[in-house]
MIKOL-679657 format. One line per field, with one value per residue: residue in one letter; x, y negated, z negated of N, C-alpha, C in turn; residue number from 1. Coordinates in nm, 2 decimals. Example, Ala and Ser with C-alpha at 12.3 -4.5 7.8 and 13.67 -1.06 7.14 Angstrom:
# residues 2
residu: a | s
n_east: 1.32 | 1.28
n_north: 0.57 | 0.22
n_up: -0.78 | -0.71
ca_east: 1.23 | 1.37
ca_north: 0.45 | 0.11
ca_up: -0.78 | -0.71
c_east: 1.32 | 1.29
c_north: 0.33 | 0.00
c_up: -0.78 | -0.79
num: 1 | 2
This chain:
# residues 205
residu: m | v | s | e | e | r | i | r | g | e | e | s | k | v | a | a | l | e | s | s | g | r | m | s | g | a | p | v | g | a | r | q | r | r | r | k | e | a | v | e | l | c | l | r | l | m | c | m | a | s | s | i | v | a | v | s | l | m | v | t | a | k | q | a | t | n | v | s | i | y | g | f | s | f | p | i | n | s | k | w | s | f | s | q | s | y | e | y | l | v | g | v | s | a | a | v | a | a | h | s | l | l | q | l | l | i | g | t | s | r | f | v | r | n | s | s | i | i | p | s | r | n | y | a | w | l | i | f | a | g | d | q | a | f | a | y | a | l | m | s | a | g | s | a | a | s | g | v | t | n | l | n | r | t | g | i | r | h | t | a | l | p | n | f | c | k | p | l | h | k | f | c | d | h | v | a | i | s | i | a | f | t | f | t | s | c | f | l | l | a | i | s | a | v | q | d | v | i | w | l | t | q | h | s | s
n_east: 5.12 | 5.27 | 5.34 | 5.50 | 5.71 | 5.81 | 5.90 | 6.09 | 6.27 | 6.35 | 6.47 | 6.69 | 6.83 | 6.91 | 7.07 | 7.27 | 7.38 | 7.48 | 7.67 | 7.84 | 7.93 | 8.08 | 8.27 | 8.40 | 8.49 | 8.73 | 8.94 | 8.93 | 9.00 | 9.26 | 9.38 | 9.38 | 9.55 | 9.79 | 9.83 | 9.88 | 10.11 | 10.28 | 10.30 | 10.45 | 10.69 | 10.77 | 10.82 | 11.04 | 11.22 | 11.25 | 11.35 | 11.59 | 11.72 | 11.72 | 11.89 | 12.13 | 12.19 | 12.22 | 12.46 | 12.64 | 12.65 | 12.76 | 13.01 | 13.14 | 13.18 | 13.40 | 13.64 | 13.88 | 14.02 | 14.08 | 14.06 | 13.99 | 14.10 | 14.09 | 14.22 | 14.43 | 14.52 | 14.43 | 14.49 | 14.24 | 14.11 | 13.84 | 13.67 | 13.44 | 13.51 | 13.64 | 13.47 | 13.31 | 13.03 | 12.95 | 13.07 | 12.92 | 12.67 | 12.71 | 12.77 | 12.53 | 12.34 | 12.44 | 12.40 | 12.12 | 12.06 | 12.15 | 11.98 | 11.73 | 11.77 | 11.80 | 11.54 | 11.39 | 11.48 | 11.40 | 11.13 | 11.05 | 11.11 | 10.92 | 10.69 | 10.69 | 10.65 | 10.40 | 10.34 | 10.28 | 10.45 | 10.51 | 10.54 | 10.47 | 10.36 | 10.57 | 10.78 | 10.68 | 10.69 | 10.97 | 11.06 | 10.93 | 11.05 | 11.32 | 11.28 | 11.19 | 11.42 | 11.62 | 11.50 | 11.51 | 11.78 | 11.86 | 11.74 | 11.88 | 12.14 | 12.10 | 12.03 | 12.26 | 12.45 | 12.33 | 12.36 | 12.64 | 12.67 | 12.52 | 12.67 | 12.90 | 12.79 | 12.70 | 12.90 | 13.08 | 12.97 | 13.11 | 13.37 | 13.67 | 13.61 | 13.48 | 13.20 | 13.22 | 13.09 | 13.07 | 13.32 | 13.34 | 13.13 | 13.05 | 13.11 | 12.95 | 12.70 | 12.68 | 12.68 | 12.45 | 12.24 | 12.28 | 12.21 | 11.94 | 11.84 | 11.88 | 11.70 | 11.47 | 11.49 | 11.45 | 11.18 | 11.05 | 11.11 | 10.96 | 10.70 | 10.70 | 10.71 | 10.46 | 10.30 | 10.37 | 10.26 | 9.99 | 9.95 | 10.00 | 9.79 | 9.57 | 9.61 | 9.58 | 9.48
n_north: -10.16 | -9.96 | -10.08 | -10.29 | -10.16 | -10.03 | -10.25 | -10.36 | -10.14 | -10.15 | -10.39 | -10.35 | -10.16 | -10.31 | -10.50 | -10.32 | -10.24 | -10.48 | -10.53 | -10.31 | -10.37 | -10.60 | -10.50 | -10.32 | -10.47 | -10.62 | -10.42 | -10.31 | -10.53 | -10.57 | -10.33 | -10.35 | -10.57 | -10.46 | -10.26 | -10.41 | -10.54 | -10.32 | -10.24 | -10.46 | -10.43 | -10.19 | -10.27 | -10.44 | -10.25 | -10.08 | -10.27 | -10.34 | -10.08 | -10.04 | -10.26 | -10.19 | -9.95 | -10.05 | -10.21 | -10.01 | -9.84 | -10.02 | -10.10 | -9.86 | -9.82 | -9.75 | -9.65 | -9.48 | -9.43 | -9.34 | -9.54 | -9.56 | -9.77 | -9.88 | -9.65 | -9.63 | -9.53 | -9.65 | -9.70 | -9.77 | -9.93 | -9.97 | -10.16 | -10.26 | -10.50 | -10.65 | -10.81 | -11.11 | -11.14 | -10.89 | -10.90 | -11.11 | -11.00 | -10.80 | -10.95 | -11.10 | -10.89 | -10.77 | -10.98 | -10.99 | -10.74 | -10.78 | -10.98 | -10.86 | -10.65 | -10.80 | -10.92 | -10.69 | -10.58 | -10.78 | -10.79 | -10.52 | -10.50 | -10.69 | -10.57 | -10.32 | -10.42 | -10.49 | -10.74 | -11.02 | -11.00 | -11.22 | -11.50 | -11.78 | -12.06 | -12.21 | -12.03 | -11.85 | -12.00 | -12.04 | -11.77 | -11.72 | -11.91 | -11.81 | -11.55 | -11.62 | -11.76 | -11.56 | -11.37 | -11.51 | -11.54 | -11.27 | -11.20 | -11.37 | -11.26 | -11.00 | -11.04 | -11.17 | -10.96 | -10.77 | -10.88 | -10.86 | -10.58 | -10.50 | -10.61 | -10.45 | -10.21 | -10.23 | -10.35 | -10.59 | -10.74 | -10.73 | -10.73 | -10.57 | -10.46 | -10.19 | -9.98 | -9.97 | -9.82 | -9.56 | -9.42 | -9.49 | -9.39 | -9.30 | -9.52 | -9.72 | -9.60 | -9.61 | -9.89 | -9.96 | -9.83 | -9.95 | -10.22 | -10.17 | -10.11 | -10.35 | -10.52 | -10.39 | -10.45 | -10.73 | -10.73 | -10.62 | -10.82 | -11.02 | -10.93 | -10.93 | -11.21 | -11.28 | -11.17 | -11.33 | -11.57 | -11.50 | -11.47 | -11.73 | -11.86 | -11.74 | -11.84 | -12.11 | -12.32
n_up: -12.57 | -12.46 | -12.21 | -12.30 | -12.43 | -12.21 | -12.06 | -12.23 | -12.22 | -11.95 | -11.94 | -12.12 | -11.97 | -11.75 | -11.88 | -11.98 | -11.74 | -11.64 | -11.84 | -11.81 | -11.55 | -11.60 | -11.78 | -11.62 | -11.41 | -11.45 | -11.48 | -11.22 | -11.06 | -11.16 | -11.09 | -10.81 | -10.78 | -10.88 | -10.69 | -10.46 | -10.54 | -10.57 | -10.31 | -10.21 | -10.35 | -10.24 | -9.98 | -10.02 | -10.11 | -9.88 | -9.70 | -9.81 | -9.80 | -9.52 | -9.44 | -9.57 | -9.43 | -9.17 | -9.22 | -9.30 | -9.07 | -8.88 | -8.99 | -8.97 | -8.71 | -8.48 | -8.24 | -8.04 | -7.72 | -7.37 | -7.07 | -6.73 | -6.48 | -6.16 | -6.09 | -6.27 | -6.60 | -6.91 | -7.25 | -7.49 | -7.77 | -7.98 | -8.22 | -8.47 | -8.60 | -8.41 | -8.28 | -8.32 | -8.33 | -8.42 | -8.67 | -8.78 | -8.79 | -8.98 | -9.21 | -9.25 | -9.28 | -9.51 | -9.69 | -9.69 | -9.79 | -10.05 | -10.14 | -10.12 | -10.30 | -10.54 | -10.56 | -10.58 | -10.82 | -11.01 | -10.95 | -11.01 | -11.28 | -11.39 | -11.30 | -11.44 | -11.70 | -11.68 | -11.58 | -11.36 | -11.05 | -10.91 | -11.07 | -11.05 | -10.85 | -10.75 | -10.76 | -10.57 | -10.34 | -10.32 | -10.28 | -10.04 | -9.87 | -9.88 | -9.76 | -9.51 | -9.41 | -9.41 | -9.24 | -8.99 | -8.97 | -8.95 | -8.71 | -8.53 | -8.57 | -8.48 | -8.21 | -8.10 | -8.14 | -7.98 | -7.72 | -7.68 | -7.70 | -7.48 | -7.27 | -7.30 | -7.23 | -6.97 | -6.83 | -6.62 | -6.33 | -6.00 | -6.09 | -6.22 | -6.46 | -6.64 | -6.74 | -7.06 | -7.25 | -7.17 | -7.21 | -7.47 | -7.63 | -7.88 | -8.05 | -7.93 | -7.98 | -8.26 | -8.30 | -8.16 | -8.31 | -8.55 | -8.49 | -8.43 | -8.68 | -8.80 | -8.68 | -8.78 | -9.05 | -9.03 | -8.94 | -9.16 | -9.35 | -9.24 | -9.28 | -9.56 | -9.59 | -9.49 | -9.68 | -9.90 | -9.81 | -9.82 | -10.09 | -10.18 | -10.06 | -10.19 | -10.44 | -10.44 | -10.59
ca_east: 5.24 | 5.35 | 5.40 | 5.60 | 5.82 | 5.87 | 5.97 | 6.21 | 6.36 | 6.41 | 6.57 | 6.81 | 6.90 | 6.97 | 7.18 | 7.37 | 7.45 | 7.56 | 7.78 | 7.93 | 8.00 | 8.18 | 8.38 | 8.48 | 8.54 | 8.87 | 9.04 | 8.94 | 9.09 | 9.40 | 9.43 | 9.41 | 9.67 | 9.90 | 9.85 | 9.95 | 10.25 | 10.35 | 10.34 | 10.55 | 10.81 | 10.81 | 10.88 | 11.17 | 11.31 | 11.28 | 11.43 | 11.73 | 11.77 | 11.75 | 12.00 | 12.25 | 12.22 | 12.28 | 12.59 | 12.72 | 12.68 | 12.84 | 13.15 | 13.21 | 13.18 | 13.53 | 13.68 | 14.00 | 14.02 | 14.14 | 13.97 | 14.05 | 14.07 | 14.17 | 14.31 | 14.53 | 14.46 | 14.47 | 14.43 | 14.16 | 14.07 | 13.73 | 13.63 | 13.34 | 13.57 | 13.70 | 13.37 | 13.25 | 12.89 | 12.93 | 13.10 | 12.81 | 12.56 | 12.75 | 12.75 | 12.39 | 12.27 | 12.48 | 12.33 | 11.98 | 12.05 | 12.17 | 11.86 | 11.63 | 11.80 | 11.77 | 11.40 | 11.34 | 11.51 | 11.32 | 10.99 | 11.03 | 11.11 | 10.80 | 10.59 | 10.69 | 10.60 | 10.26 | 10.33 | 10.27 | 10.58 | 10.52 | 10.49 | 10.42 | 10.36 | 10.71 | 10.86 | 10.63 | 10.75 | 11.11 | 11.07 | 10.88 | 11.16 | 11.43 | 11.24 | 11.19 | 11.55 | 11.69 | 11.44 | 11.56 | 11.92 | 11.87 | 11.70 | 11.99 | 12.25 | 12.07 | 12.03 | 12.40 | 12.51 | 12.27 | 12.43 | 12.78 | 12.66 | 12.47 | 12.79 | 12.99 | 12.73 | 12.68 | 13.02 | 13.06 | 12.96 | 13.21 | 13.50 | 13.72 | 13.57 | 13.38 | 13.10 | 13.30 | 13.02 | 13.09 | 13.43 | 13.33 | 12.99 | 13.03 | 13.12 | 12.83 | 12.58 | 12.68 | 12.64 | 12.31 | 12.15 | 12.29 | 12.12 | 11.80 | 11.80 | 11.88 | 11.57 | 11.38 | 11.49 | 11.38 | 11.04 | 11.01 | 11.11 | 10.85 | 10.58 | 10.70 | 10.68 | 10.32 | 10.25 | 10.39 | 10.16 | 9.86 | 9.95 | 9.99 | 9.66 | 9.48 | 9.64 | 9.60 | 9.44
ca_north: -10.12 | -9.89 | -10.17 | -10.37 | -10.07 | -10.01 | -10.37 | -10.37 | -10.04 | -10.19 | -10.50 | -10.29 | -10.09 | -10.42 | -10.55 | -10.22 | -10.24 | -10.60 | -10.52 | -10.22 | -10.44 | -10.69 | -10.42 | -10.25 | -10.57 | -10.66 | -10.32 | -10.30 | -10.64 | -10.54 | -10.22 | -10.41 | -10.65 | -10.37 | -10.19 | -10.51 | -10.56 | -10.20 | -10.25 | -10.56 | -10.37 | -10.09 | -10.35 | -10.48 | -10.13 | -10.04 | -10.37 | -10.32 | -9.96 | -10.07 | -10.34 | -10.11 | -9.86 | -10.14 | -10.24 | -9.89 | -9.79 | -10.11 | -10.10 | -9.73 | -9.82 | -9.76 | -9.54 | -9.50 | -9.34 | -9.40 | -9.58 | -9.57 | -9.89 | -9.87 | -9.53 | -9.63 | -9.50 | -9.74 | -9.67 | -9.88 | -9.91 | -10.05 | -10.16 | -10.36 | -10.63 | -10.72 | -10.90 | -11.21 | -11.11 | -10.78 | -10.95 | -11.19 | -10.90 | -10.73 | -11.05 | -11.13 | -10.77 | -10.76 | -11.08 | -10.95 | -10.63 | -10.83 | -11.06 | -10.76 | -10.58 | -10.89 | -10.93 | -10.56 | -10.56 | -10.87 | -10.75 | -10.39 | -10.53 | -10.75 | -10.47 | -10.23 | -10.49 | -10.52 | -10.88 | -11.04 | -11.01 | -11.36 | -11.57 | -11.91 | -12.10 | -12.25 | -11.90 | -11.79 | -12.09 | -12.00 | -11.64 | -11.74 | -11.98 | -11.71 | -11.44 | -11.68 | -11.79 | -11.44 | -11.31 | -11.58 | -11.50 | -11.13 | -11.21 | -11.43 | -11.17 | -10.89 | -11.08 | -11.19 | -10.83 | -10.70 | -10.93 | -10.80 | -10.44 | -10.49 | -10.63 | -10.33 | -10.10 | -10.25 | -10.40 | -10.72 | -10.71 | -10.79 | -10.73 | -10.43 | -10.42 | -10.08 | -9.95 | -9.93 | -9.73 | -9.43 | -9.36 | -9.53 | -9.37 | -9.30 | -9.66 | -9.79 | -9.55 | -9.66 | -10.03 | -9.97 | -9.79 | -10.06 | -10.33 | -10.13 | -10.12 | -10.50 | -10.57 | -10.34 | -10.54 | -10.85 | -10.71 | -10.60 | -10.95 | -11.10 | -10.88 | -10.99 | -11.35 | -11.29 | -11.14 | -11.45 | -11.67 | -11.46 | -11.50 | -11.87 | -11.90 | -11.70 | -11.91 | -12.25 | -12.42
ca_up: -12.64 | -12.36 | -12.12 | -12.37 | -12.45 | -12.08 | -12.02 | -12.31 | -12.17 | -11.83 | -11.98 | -12.18 | -11.87 | -11.68 | -11.97 | -11.98 | -11.61 | -11.63 | -11.93 | -11.75 | -11.44 | -11.66 | -11.84 | -11.51 | -11.31 | -11.48 | -11.44 | -11.08 | -11.01 | -11.20 | -11.00 | -10.68 | -10.79 | -10.90 | -10.57 | -10.37 | -10.59 | -10.54 | -10.16 | -10.20 | -10.40 | -10.14 | -9.87 | -10.07 | -10.11 | -9.74 | -9.64 | -9.87 | -9.74 | -9.38 | -9.43 | -9.60 | -9.32 | -9.07 | -9.25 | -9.30 | -8.93 | -8.81 | -9.04 | -8.93 | -8.56 | -8.42 | -8.16 | -7.96 | -7.61 | -7.25 | -6.97 | -6.60 | -6.40 | -6.03 | -6.09 | -6.38 | -6.73 | -7.01 | -7.39 | -7.55 | -7.91 | -8.01 | -8.36 | -8.50 | -8.64 | -8.30 | -8.23 | -8.42 | -8.33 | -8.51 | -8.81 | -8.82 | -8.83 | -9.11 | -9.32 | -9.27 | -9.33 | -9.65 | -9.77 | -9.70 | -9.88 | -10.19 | -10.16 | -10.14 | -10.43 | -10.65 | -10.57 | -10.62 | -10.96 | -11.08 | -10.94 | -11.08 | -11.42 | -11.43 | -11.28 | -11.55 | -11.81 | -11.64 | -11.55 | -11.21 | -10.99 | -10.87 | -11.19 | -11.03 | -10.71 | -10.72 | -10.73 | -10.45 | -10.23 | -10.32 | -10.22 | -9.90 | -9.79 | -9.86 | -9.67 | -9.37 | -9.37 | -9.39 | -9.12 | -8.88 | -8.96 | -8.89 | -8.56 | -8.46 | -8.57 | -8.39 | -8.07 | -8.06 | -8.13 | -7.86 | -7.60 | -7.67 | -7.67 | -7.34 | -7.19 | -7.30 | -7.17 | -6.82 | -6.76 | -6.55 | -6.18 | -5.91 | -6.15 | -6.25 | -6.60 | -6.63 | -6.85 | -7.17 | -7.34 | -7.13 | -7.29 | -7.62 | -7.65 | -8.03 | -8.09 | -7.89 | -8.04 | -8.39 | -8.29 | -8.12 | -8.42 | -8.65 | -8.44 | -8.44 | -8.83 | -8.83 | -8.64 | -8.87 | -9.17 | -8.99 | -8.94 | -9.30 | -9.42 | -9.19 | -9.35 | -9.69 | -9.59 | -9.48 | -9.82 | -9.98 | -9.77 | -9.87 | -10.24 | -10.20 | -10.02 | -10.29 | -10.56 | -10.39 | -10.69
c_east: 5.33 | 5.42 | 5.52 | 5.73 | 5.89 | 5.95 | 6.10 | 6.32 | 6.43 | 6.51 | 6.70 | 6.89 | 6.98 | 7.09 | 7.30 | 7.45 | 7.53 | 7.69 | 7.88 | 8.00 | 8.11 | 8.30 | 8.47 | 8.54 | 8.69 | 8.97 | 9.05 | 9.02 | 9.23 | 9.46 | 9.47 | 9.53 | 9.80 | 9.93 | 9.92 | 10.09 | 10.34 | 10.39 | 10.45 | 10.69 | 10.86 | 10.88 | 11.02 | 11.27 | 11.35 | 11.37 | 11.58 | 11.79 | 11.81 | 11.87 | 12.13 | 12.28 | 12.28 | 12.43 | 12.68 | 12.75 | 12.77 | 12.99 | 13.22 | 13.22 | 13.32 | 13.56 | 13.80 | 13.99 | 14.09 | 14.04 | 14.05 | 14.00 | 14.16 | 14.27 | 14.41 | 14.46 | 14.52 | 14.41 | 14.35 | 14.12 | 13.96 | 13.69 | 13.53 | 13.40 | 13.64 | 13.60 | 13.31 | 13.10 | 12.86 | 12.96 | 12.98 | 12.69 | 12.59 | 12.73 | 12.61 | 12.31 | 12.31 | 12.41 | 12.18 | 11.96 | 12.06 | 12.04 | 11.75 | 11.65 | 11.76 | 11.62 | 11.34 | 11.36 | 11.42 | 11.17 | 10.96 | 11.02 | 10.98 | 10.68 | 10.58 | 10.63 | 10.45 | 10.23 | 10.33 | 10.42 | 10.61 | 10.46 | 10.43 | 10.43 | 10.50 | 10.80 | 10.82 | 10.69 | 10.90 | 11.14 | 11.03 | 10.99 | 11.28 | 11.40 | 11.24 | 11.33 | 11.63 | 11.63 | 11.50 | 11.71 | 11.94 | 11.84 | 11.81 | 12.11 | 12.23 | 12.07 | 12.17 | 12.47 | 12.46 | 12.33 | 12.56 | 12.77 | 12.61 | 12.58 | 12.88 | 12.93 | 12.72 | 12.80 | 12.99 | 13.07 | 13.07 | 13.35 | 13.54 | 13.67 | 13.46 | 13.28 | 13.18 | 13.23 | 13.03 | 13.20 | 13.42 | 13.19 | 12.96 | 13.02 | 12.99 | 12.70 | 12.57 | 12.63 | 12.49 | 12.21 | 12.16 | 12.20 | 11.97 | 11.75 | 11.80 | 11.75 | 11.46 | 11.37 | 11.43 | 11.23 | 10.98 | 11.01 | 11.00 | 10.72 | 10.58 | 10.67 | 10.53 | 10.25 | 10.26 | 10.29 | 10.02 | 9.85 | 9.93 | 9.85 | 9.55 | 9.50 | 9.67 | 9.56 | 9.54
c_north: -10.05 | -9.98 | -10.25 | -10.29 | -10.05 | -10.13 | -10.38 | -10.26 | -10.08 | -10.30 | -10.45 | -10.22 | -10.20 | -10.47 | -10.45 | -10.22 | -10.36 | -10.59 | -10.42 | -10.28 | -10.53 | -10.62 | -10.36 | -10.34 | -10.60 | -10.55 | -10.30 | -10.40 | -10.62 | -10.43 | -10.27 | -10.49 | -10.57 | -10.30 | -10.28 | -10.53 | -10.44 | -10.19 | -10.34 | -10.50 | -10.26 | -10.16 | -10.39 | -10.36 | -10.09 | -10.14 | -10.36 | -10.19 | -9.98 | -10.15 | -10.27 | -10.01 | -9.93 | -10.17 | -10.12 | -9.84 | -9.89 | -10.10 | -9.96 | -9.72 | -9.85 | -9.63 | -9.57 | -9.39 | -9.40 | -9.43 | -9.59 | -9.69 | -9.89 | -9.76 | -9.52 | -9.61 | -9.59 | -9.70 | -9.79 | -9.84 | -10.01 | -10.04 | -10.28 | -10.50 | -10.71 | -10.82 | -10.98 | -11.18 | -11.00 | -10.82 | -11.03 | -11.10 | -10.84 | -10.83 | -11.08 | -11.01 | -10.75 | -10.86 | -11.05 | -10.84 | -10.68 | -10.91 | -10.96 | -10.68 | -10.67 | -10.90 | -10.80 | -10.54 | -10.65 | -10.82 | -10.62 | -10.42 | -10.59 | -10.65 | -10.37 | -10.29 | -10.53 | -10.67 | -10.90 | -11.06 | -11.14 | -11.45 | -11.71 | -11.95 | -12.15 | -12.13 | -11.84 | -11.87 | -12.06 | -11.87 | -11.65 | -11.80 | -11.88 | -11.60 | -11.50 | -11.70 | -11.67 | -11.37 | -11.37 | -11.55 | -11.36 | -11.13 | -11.26 | -11.33 | -11.05 | -10.92 | -11.10 | -11.05 | -10.75 | -10.75 | -10.87 | -10.65 | -10.42 | -10.51 | -10.51 | -10.22 | -10.11 | -10.30 | -10.54 | -10.69 | -10.79 | -10.80 | -10.58 | -10.38 | -10.31 | -10.08 | -9.89 | -9.83 | -9.59 | -9.36 | -9.38 | -9.51 | -9.36 | -9.44 | -9.73 | -9.74 | -9.60 | -9.81 | -10.04 | -9.94 | -9.90 | -10.18 | -10.30 | -10.15 | -10.27 | -10.56 | -10.52 | -10.42 | -10.67 | -10.84 | -10.69 | -10.73 | -11.03 | -11.06 | -10.93 | -11.14 | -11.37 | -11.26 | -11.26 | -11.56 | -11.63 | -11.49 | -11.65 | -11.92 | -11.86 | -11.78 | -12.06 | -12.35 | -12.42
c_up: -12.54 | -12.26 | -12.18 | -12.39 | -12.31 | -12.03 | -12.09 | -12.26 | -12.04 | -11.85 | -12.04 | -12.07 | -11.78 | -11.75 | -11.97 | -11.85 | -11.60 | -11.72 | -11.87 | -11.63 | -11.49 | -11.71 | -11.73 | -11.41 | -11.33 | -11.44 | -11.29 | -11.01 | -11.04 | -11.12 | -10.86 | -10.68 | -10.80 | -10.77 | -10.47 | -10.41 | -10.56 | -10.39 | -10.14 | -10.24 | -10.30 | -10.02 | -9.90 | -10.06 | -9.97 | -9.67 | -9.69 | -9.81 | -9.60 | -9.36 | -9.46 | -9.49 | -9.20 | -9.09 | -9.24 | -9.16 | -8.86 | -8.86 | -9.01 | -8.78 | -8.51 | -8.34 | -8.07 | -7.85 | -7.49 | -7.15 | -6.84 | -6.52 | -6.28 | -6.03 | -6.20 | -6.51 | -6.83 | -7.15 | -7.44 | -7.69 | -7.94 | -8.16 | -8.38 | -8.53 | -8.53 | -8.24 | -8.34 | -8.43 | -8.43 | -8.65 | -8.87 | -8.87 | -8.96 | -9.23 | -9.35 | -9.33 | -9.48 | -9.74 | -9.79 | -9.79 | -10.03 | -10.23 | -10.20 | -10.27 | -10.55 | -10.67 | -10.62 | -10.77 | -11.05 | -11.07 | -11.01 | -11.23 | -11.47 | -11.40 | -11.39 | -11.68 | -11.79 | -11.62 | -11.40 | -11.16 | -10.93 | -10.98 | -11.16 | -10.88 | -10.66 | -10.68 | -10.60 | -10.33 | -10.21 | -10.24 | -10.07 | -9.82 | -9.77 | -9.76 | -9.53 | -9.32 | -9.33 | -9.26 | -9.00 | -8.86 | -8.90 | -8.75 | -8.48 | -8.45 | -8.47 | -8.25 | -8.02 | -8.05 | -8.01 | -7.73 | -7.58 | -7.63 | -7.53 | -7.24 | -7.19 | -7.23 | -7.01 | -6.75 | -6.70 | -6.40 | -6.11 | -5.98 | -6.18 | -6.39 | -6.59 | -6.74 | -6.96 | -7.26 | -7.30 | -7.21 | -7.44 | -7.66 | -7.80 | -8.09 | -8.06 | -7.95 | -8.19 | -8.39 | -8.26 | -8.23 | -8.53 | -8.61 | -8.46 | -8.59 | -8.87 | -8.79 | -8.73 | -9.00 | -9.14 | -8.99 | -9.08 | -9.38 | -9.37 | -9.26 | -9.49 | -9.70 | -9.57 | -9.61 | -9.91 | -9.94 | -9.82 | -10.02 | -10.26 | -10.16 | -10.13 | -10.42 | -10.53 | -10.50 | -10.81
num: 1 | 2 | 3 | 4 | 5 | 6 | 7 | 8 | 9 | 10 | 11 | 12 | 13 | 14 | 15 | 16 | 17 | 18 | 19 | 20 | 21 | 22 | 23 | 24 | 25 | 26 | 27 | 28 | 29 | 30 | 31 | 32 | 33 | 34 | 35 | 36 | 37 | 38 | 39 | 40 | 41 | 42 | 43 | 44 | 45 | 46 | 47 | 48 | 49 | 50 | 51 | 52 | 53 | 54 | 55 | 56 | 57 | 58 | 59 | 60 | 61 | 62 | 63 | 64 | 65 | 66 | 67 | 68 | 69 | 70 | 71 | 72 | 73 | 74 | 75 | 76 | 77 | 78 | 79 | 80 | 81 | 82 | 83 | 84 | 85 | 86 | 87 | 88 | 89 | 90 | 91 | 92 | 93 | 94 | 95 | 96 | 97 | 98 | 99 | 100 | 101 | 102 | 103 | 104 | 105 | 106 | 107 | 108 | 109 | 110 | 111 | 112 | 113 | 114 | 115 | 116 | 117 | 118 | 119 | 120 | 121 | 122 | 123 | 124 | 125 | 126 | 127 | 128 | 129 | 130 | 131 | 132 | 133 | 134 | 135 | 136 | 137 | 138 | 139 | 140 | 141 | 142 | 143 | 144 | 145 | 146 | 147 | 148 | 149 | 150 | 151 | 152 | 153 | 154 | 155 | 156 | 157 | 158 | 159 | 160 | 161 | 162 | 163 | 164 | 165 | 166 | 167 | 168 | 169 | 170 | 171 | 172 | 173 | 174 | 175 | 176 | 177 | 178 | 179 | 180 | 181 | 182 | 183 | 184 | 185 | 186 | 187 | 188 | 189 | 190 | 191 | 192 | 193 | 194 | 195 | 196 | 197 | 198 | 199 | 200 | 201 | 202 | 203 | 204 | 205
C-alpha cells in the first residue's frame, strides 16, 4: 500500500509539473513576442526622430559672411537649398520620417490591442521592401551630401577657391550633423529590415 501511494504521489507531482509547464508556456512565449515587438516600435520611433532632426538641421542651415580671395573681400551667402544634394537629403529624410511615423502608429495601435504588429507574411514582405528601399535612399542621399560638404570644407586644389567652411562654420556644422543623423536613420532602418527577415524566417510555413 505504501509503495502504491508513493507511486501515485510521484505521478501526481509529474502531472502537476507538466500542467504547470503547459500553463506557463503560453504567457512566456507571449511575453517574448511582446518584447520583440516593443523593440521594433522603439526602432521606428528612433528612426522617425533621427530623420526629423536631420531635416530640421538641414533646413536651418544658412549663413551669410565675407570671404577673402586674392586679397579681395567678397560677400557670400550659403543656404541648404542652393545644393541639389542637400535638397535630395531633405526629401528622402522627410519621406523616411513619414514612413516611420505611419508604421509606428499602425504598430502601436495593434500592440495596444494585444495583436501582432505584423499580421501576415505579405505585410512583412511589404514592410521589408519599404525599409530596404528607404535605407538605400538614405545612404545615397547621405553620400551625395557628404561629397558636397567635403568639397566645401577642403576647397579645390590649384584654384583660388578656399575652404568655405572656415567663414561658414555654422552652416557646415549644421550640414555635417544633419548628414550624421541621416546615416543614423539608415542604420536603424537596416536593423528593422533584419528584424523583418527574422520574422519571415520564423513564420516560413
